[in-house]
N, C-alpha and C positions, 0 to 999 in steps of 0.2 A: 186536503188544503192545498190551496195553491198560491204560490208567493210572487208578486211582481215587485222587483227594486228598480228605481229609476234611477238613471245614468249620470256618471259624474261629471261626465261630459257638460251637460247642461247647466245654463246659466245658475248660478246658486247653489247646485246639487255636490261642489267640490270635495267637499267635507262629509257633510251630511243629506244625503239622498235618501227622498222619502222612499217608504217602502208599504205595499197593500197585500195583505191576505186577506184569502176569498176560501169561505167553507159552504157548509151546506144549510147554514142559517143566517149570515150576514157577513160583514168584511170589518176588518182591522186595517187603519190607516197609521202608522207611525212615521210621527217627525223626528228623528234622530237630534240630540243635541248633546253639548259638552255634559251637561248635569242629567244625562238621561231622555233628552227629549220630551216628547207628548204623543199619547198612544190615546185613538177613539176608537169605539166598537159601535158600529149600526148595524142592527137588522136591516134585511132587503127591504120590509115593509115601512122602515121609518126613511128610506130614502124617496124622495119624491119624484127629484129630477135628476137628470146625469146629461151632462155637455162633456163631447170630447172636442177639444181646439187640435186641427192638426195642420200647422203652415207647410208651404209646398217644400221648404228645407228645413229640417232642424227635429227635433223632439215634440210630442203631445203634452196638452195638459189638460188635464181630469178634471171637473169641476162637478160636486154633489152637493143638491140641496136638501139639507137634513133639518125639518123644524125651522123652517124660513131661514137657515143660515146655510151661506156657502162655504163647502171645505173644498181648497185647490191643492192639486199635487203636482207639479213640474218634474217635465223629463223621461217620461217614458216614452217607449219607442212605438211606432205606430202601431204594429202587431198587437202589442202587450196592449195599447190603450183600446184598440178595439174587442182584444178578448175580455178584459176587464168589464169594460160596458156591456158585451154580450151576457157574461156571468150575472152582472147584476140584475139585466131585463129579464132572464129566464129565471131568478130567484123570486123577483117581484110577483111574476106570473106562478110561480110552484111549481115550475114545470119540472117534465120527469129527466130531460136532459141535465140536469144541473151535475149530478155527479159525475157523469162522462166528462164535462166541460172542466170540472175541477181535475180530472183525471189524464185530463188533455196531453197526447205525448208520451204517455206511461204505458207501454204495450200490455205489461201484467196487469196491470189498474182496469185498463180497459176490456180485457180478456175477463176479469171479474165481473164487470158491470154486463159481460153478455152481448159487449158491441162487437160487431162483427167487423174483422178488421179488412181494409180493402187487398185483395190477392194481387200480384203483381201477374200480366198478362204473359202467356208462352212468349217466348224468345220470338216465336214465327207469326205470333201477331202483334208483338212490337213493332217487326219489322214493317206489318201492313199499315201503322199508324200515320196518316197524312203530316210531313214538318211543314212548318209556315217557311215560306223562302225568308231567306236572310237579306236584308237591304243595307246599303252602304251610302251613306253621305258623302260628297267629295270633301275633299280636308281645304279649308281657308289657307293660302299662301301663307299667312304671316302667323297661323297657328298650325306649324306641322305636328304639336304633339295631339291632337285632338283626334280622340277615338272613335270610331263607326257606330253608327246608332245601334242599340240592342235589335233584337229580333222583333220585327214588329209588322203589322199586314196594314197600311193606312187604306181606308175605302177609296175603291177606285177613282172617284171623282170629288171626293168629300177634304174638309179642311182639315189636315192634318200636318203641321210644321214642326220642325226642329228649329230651336234658337239658339244662338251660341250668348250664354249669362256669365258674367263673371268669369269669362275667359274660357269656360267649358261649355260642350256641348249639351244642351238639357232637350228632354220632350221624347216622344212626340205629344205635340197638345193638338185638343179641337180647337174650336171658334171659342166655346164659353171658356174654356180654361184660358186659353191666350185672351181675350179680353181681361180678364182677372189679372192676368200678369201686367196687363197696361194699365189698369186702374190701381195696381199696387205700385206703378213707377218701376218695374223691374225689367221692362224692356222700352225701348223709344224708336222713332222712325229711325234712327240709324244702326239697330241691332240687326246683325244678321242672320237670315232665317234662310230654309234649305226645305223642300219636299221631293218626295219621290218625282222622278221626271225631268227635274231641274237639272242643267249640266251644271250648275256652281250655285254657291252661297250667294246670294242678292240682300240688299238693305230693305227692312221691313216696306220703306217708302215706296221701295222699288217695283213692289209684289202688288199688283192693285188690292186681290181680296184681303192682304193684311193688312196694306196700307187704311182700308175703308172703315176698321177697325177703331182707329185714332181718330178721335173728331175732329180735330182742327185738318188733319188730311182728308179726312170724307167729304167737306164743306169745301175743301179746296178744289177737291175731283171733279165734286159739282159744279165749282165755278169754269172749270177746265171744259166739261161737256158743253156747257150752256155757252163758253167762247168759242168750242168749235165749231158749235152750228149757229153762230151770231158773226155777221161781219164786224171786223175790228173797227172800232172807230179812232182808229190812229190816222197820222198824216198819210195820205196817199202815196204809196211807192216805198213805206218803211214797215219793218217788220217787229210785231209787236211779243215781249218776252213776258213769261209769268216768272216771278221770283220768290225763291223759297231761302227764308233766313231765320235765324234764332227761332225755329219751330216752327214758324207760320210763313204762310204764302200771302202775296201780294202782286198787283196787276190788273192788267198787262202793262207794261211802260214801252214806249217806243225807244229807238237807240239813244235820240236826241235827250230824251228824260234820263237814259242811264248813264248817259256821259254827265250830266249835270250830277248824278249822284257818284260817279266815281271822281268826280272833282275833291268833292268833298271827304271821301273817302268811306261812304255809306255802302256802296258797290265796289265788291274786290274780284278776285280774280278766281278766291274760293267759295265764292255764295253759288249755289245751285238756280238753273236757269231750264225755262222748259218755251217751247213753242210750236203752235202746230207743225204736225209732220215729224216731229222730233220721235225719238222711239222712248226716249226716258228722260231722267232729270240729267243735264251735265254742269261741270263746271265752266262757270264764264270765261275764263282762261281758255278753256280748250274749244270756245265757239268764234269761228272766223271772224265771224261780223261784230263780234263785241271785244276780240283780242287789241284790237289799236285804242279801244280807249284805257287799257293801260300801258301804254307804251311809257317811257320814262318822258318828263316834261324838259324841257333845255331852260337852262338858267336863264334867269331874265335880262342879266348883263353880258350875255355871250354874245360875242361878235357874228355878224351874219356870213351864212356859208358862202365862201367862194363862187362866182360862177365859173361855169365849163373855161377852161383856157388861160383864166385868170389866177395868176400867182399870187401865193399866201404870202410870200415875203415881202418885206418893206425894203426900199430902195436907200 
């Protein structure tokens, strides 16, 4: 028999974590309680379906469909949930591997089942085994405690990015995994990302292939491509800027139009802008052509400035 006990750290399990015992004929699910709790026994053939829900971070949930009823047990580690699923499916098939799965991790039991133990390689052969190179992502300046990434070998030209999530370095993620993070609102265009070969961490919105995974940015970048190949419809001699604010892109706007927005407070120095010829998005306050739009306005009641050579004192 093999016993799996849920973690007390999982939600709702602090006092009474569920326990699943697996043997050669079926499983026993126990939900402890103040007055003994509840214990249910199911044969492998009575289990019609099993679902394992594993979040990106946290504990797994196991759902069993028995006679049209769903039995749910929460708080198992990902590894235990995988083993429980494997044992149940092997039991449903009546497979010969079931005794070994139930005794997995027990060397004596494994030997009794005539299971060949994997022998360690001789020392000389171990030395000949190639080791993956160790890569180190650069640390973000305002996150000095960020650890280097674990050993990993990203595909040479593939999508394989690390991300700062909840002030912690996570990953690496492939394109499908990263898209899932976006759909679950775990990353945003402002999330810092890094891939081997990049000199430093950058916001997701500034890395084109990552930005293209955000629907609003993908549409905006397509507009940029069209704008880059289409003559600007702005007034001759004026630069037109694209504006990114509150997660949306708009424009292009001429400097005269942006001056009107700045007067109403809609356009500030902290808004990000871009125009043809710029390498990436920048704060409006850092653009020389736009910096004058945010100069302090002279109060309406102030006297005129004295002309050159004229004294400001009254006789």
